[in-house]
N, C-alpha and C positions, 0 to 999 in steps of 0.2 A: 504494500500500500504506500509506503514511504517513497519507494522508487518511482511510483506512478505520479505522485504529487510533487516530487522535488523539482522537475522541470518547470511546472507552473509557478511554484513558489520562487524559484530562481529568476524566472522572467519577471515576476511581479517585483522582486527586489531591485532589478535593474531599472524599473520604471519609477521606483520610489523617490530618487533624487529630483526627478522632474516634478512629481507630485508635491514634494516638500517645497521646492522652489516656487511653484505656482501658488501654493498656500501662503508662503511667506510674502510674495509680491502682493497678493490680494489683501492679506491682512495688514500689510504695511500701509496701504491706501486708507483702510478703515481707521487704523490707529493714528495715522497722521491727521486725519480729519478731526478725530476726537481731541487730539492735543492742540491743534490749531484753533478749534472752536473754543476750547477752554481758555487758552491764552487771550483770545480775542475778547471774551467776556470779562476776564480779569483786567485787561488793558483798558476796557471801557468803564471800569469802576463798578461794574455790575456784579451781582452775586448769583450763584447757580450751583447745582449739584450735577455730578457725573452719574449717569445711570449704571446699574450693574452690567447691562449689555455693553455699554461703552467701555467699562473697565475690562470686560472679558476680551474685547478687541485688542487692547494693549497687552494683556497677559498672553493671549494666544500668539500675537506677533513676537513677543519676547521669547516664548518657548520655541517657536519655529527657528528663530535666529540661533538659539542655543543648540538646537538639534543639528542644524547645518554646520555650525562652527566646530562642535566637538565630535560629531560622528562622521564627518566627511572623509577623513583619512582612513578610517577603519571599518567602514560600513559594508564593504564587499570583499569577496575572496576570489582568487583565480579558480576557474573550473573548466571542464571540457564542454564544448558547445552542445554535445548531445548527451552529456553525463554518462558516457560509456566509452570503453576502449574498443574501437571498431577496426577490423581488418581493413586497411586502406585499398583504394583502387591503385593499380600500378601507375607510377609517375614517369615523366620523361627525364627529369633532372634530379639526380641523387647526390646529396652532399653527405659524405661518409667519414666519420671519425675513425681513424685507424690506430689501433694499439700495436706495439711491437711484439715480436715473439722472442722468448728468452732462449738464445742459442748457446748459452754458456754451459749448461749442464745437460743438453740434449743434442742429439745428432740430427742436423738438418742439411739438406742439399737444396740450395736455391730457395730456401724458405719452406720446403716440404719436409716434414719429419720422417725419420727412418721408420719403415713399416707401413707407410701410406703410399699407395701407388695411384697416381692420377692418370686420367685419359683425356679425351676431347669431349666427353659427355658429362655435363655438370650434374644431371639427375643421377646418373650412375655413381658419380664420385661422392655426392652427398650421402648416399647410402653407405659407401665405403668409409666416409668420415665418421658416421655413427658407430660402425663396427670398430673403428680405430679408437674411438673415445671409450667404448666399453672395455677394451683391452688395455688402454693407456689413459686412464682418467688424469686430468680433466679434459684431455683431447687436444685438438689443434685450435688455436685462438682464431685463425682466419676462416674457420668454418662459418661463423656468423656473417661476416661480410659477404661471403660467397652465397649464402642463403638469401641475403638481402638483394644481391644482384640478380639471382635467379627469379625471385618474386616479381621484380619489376622488368624483367628482360623483354617481355612482349611489347613494351612501350619505350623502354629506356634508350635515351639518346646520348646523354653525357653523365659521367661520374666525376665528382670533384673530391679528391682525397684531402682530408685535413689531418696532418700527421704530427705526432710528437717528435721531439728531438731524437728519440730512439727509433721510432717506426719509419721516419723519413728516409733513413739510410737502408731500409728494407723494402720500401714501397715498389721498387723496380721488380722485386721477386713476385709480388702479388700481381703487378701489371702483366708480367709475362705469363703467369698462370691464367689470368683472365682471358688473355688473347688466344689461348689455345682452345677455348670452348666454343663449340659451334653455336650454342644458345646466346653467346655474348658478342657475336660478330656485328660489326658496324657501329659499335659504341665508341665514343671518344672519351679518353681519360685525361684528367687534369690534376694538377697538384697546387694547393695553395702554398705559395712561397712566402714564408714569414720574413725572409731577409729583404725581399723586394716589395712585400705587401701587395702581391698581385697573383693572378691565376696563370699558370704556365702549363704546357703539355707535360703530362706525367713522364718522367725520365725512364728510359729503358736500361740505364746504367745507375750505379750507386750515386745517390744525391749527397749533398753536404748537410751535416747535422744542423747547421745554422738556418737551414730552410724550414726546419720543423718548429713547432710551437711548444711552449711550456704548458702542458695540459693542466697544471695547477694554477695558472694565472687566469682569473676571470676576465680581466680587462683585455688581455691578448686574444683570448678566445672570442670575446664579444666583438672586438674590432674585426677579427677574421670573418666572423659570420656576417657582419654588416657589409664588408667589402664584397664577399661572395654573393650575397643576396642582391646588392646593387648592381653587380656585374651581370647577373642573370637577368635582372629587369631591364638594364640598358641594352641587352641583346634581344629584347622583345619577347622574353619568356614569361609566361603567366605564373603568378604565385601558386595557383591551384595545381600546377604541374611540377612543383618543387617539393621534395621530401628531404628531411634531415634525419639521418640515422645516427643515434647516439649510443648504440650498443657498445662500441669500443670506447675505451678511455675511462678515466676515473669519474667520480660523481660530479665534479665541476663541469665537465663537458655535457653531462645530462642537464644540468641547470641552465647552461648557456643555450643549448639546443632548444629546450622548452621555452625559454624567455624570448628567443629570436622569433618564435611563431605566435606570440601573444597578439590576439586580435588581427591576425592575418590569415590568408587562405593557405599559406605554407603550413605543412604539417610536420610533426616530429614522430619518429617511430623507434620501436625497440624490438629486437629479435630475441625471442625466448631461447635461452641456452639449454633448455631441457625439453623433452617431449611434452606437448605436441609441436614445439618449435614454431609457434604462431608469430606473425608480424602484428604487433600492437601499435596502433596509431593514436596520437593525442592531438586533438584540435582544441587548443587552449585559448580561452578568452579571459580577459581581465575586466570584469564589470567595474565601471567607474562611477564615482559620484559627481562627475562633472555636470554642471547644469546648463552648459551651452549658452544660448541666447538670453537666459535670465540674468547672466552676469554675476552669478553668486559663486 
């Protein structure tokens, strides 16, 4: 019952600031008339009393001003537009946070762990990755990015990698793996270069670590997201076709990815790391107490 009524209640709460502002404006007119008439009487040396109704106008106006002043910063909370995590429709443009793989204590060949054999068929290889994970927990970290690419592959046109200082020197391995799959043919791959603060074609050779970001820096990540989104929009790409995958990376990347989508048609997604490995999308809106044309 609560889930059924919550969308109605949330929508009503978003309308409340406008209702409060309208009530304040209307009551301000009534209260000002009472105050003006009272002073006019007193200025003329006359005597008179203020009715209970007139007093109620002034009290009501004062209460409304108090509500707007004290509740405005904290009256609302971020929420998903549809109050549920929905599997998204495949998108054309994927922005993907990439974590590095730890090759210090494990045997890897060009980013592929020993014991995992890949082919040119992504569907077949994902099944192999699951078997590899069962035998070698927690498995291969790049399974999730590949699942994300597979999910969007029917529409996917570009992938923009956002890498840490550790993963940027490994991104060429993932790029070469992606290019071998028939399901991912025709996709263009890019890298956000933190050194130049721009988007460049993803390198097929080892990149410089300074081209990666500090995944613990909110400001660096936020700036990167802003530049990336503006680049997509300048290239006449629609917001509704952009998806940000924050599966890779620490918690800071998740916060930045979600914040970058507030009140936009861009969505953020997370790939479950366990069965059933669903793609969960978050269409986040931040309800505001801004009262617009009322000037409050």
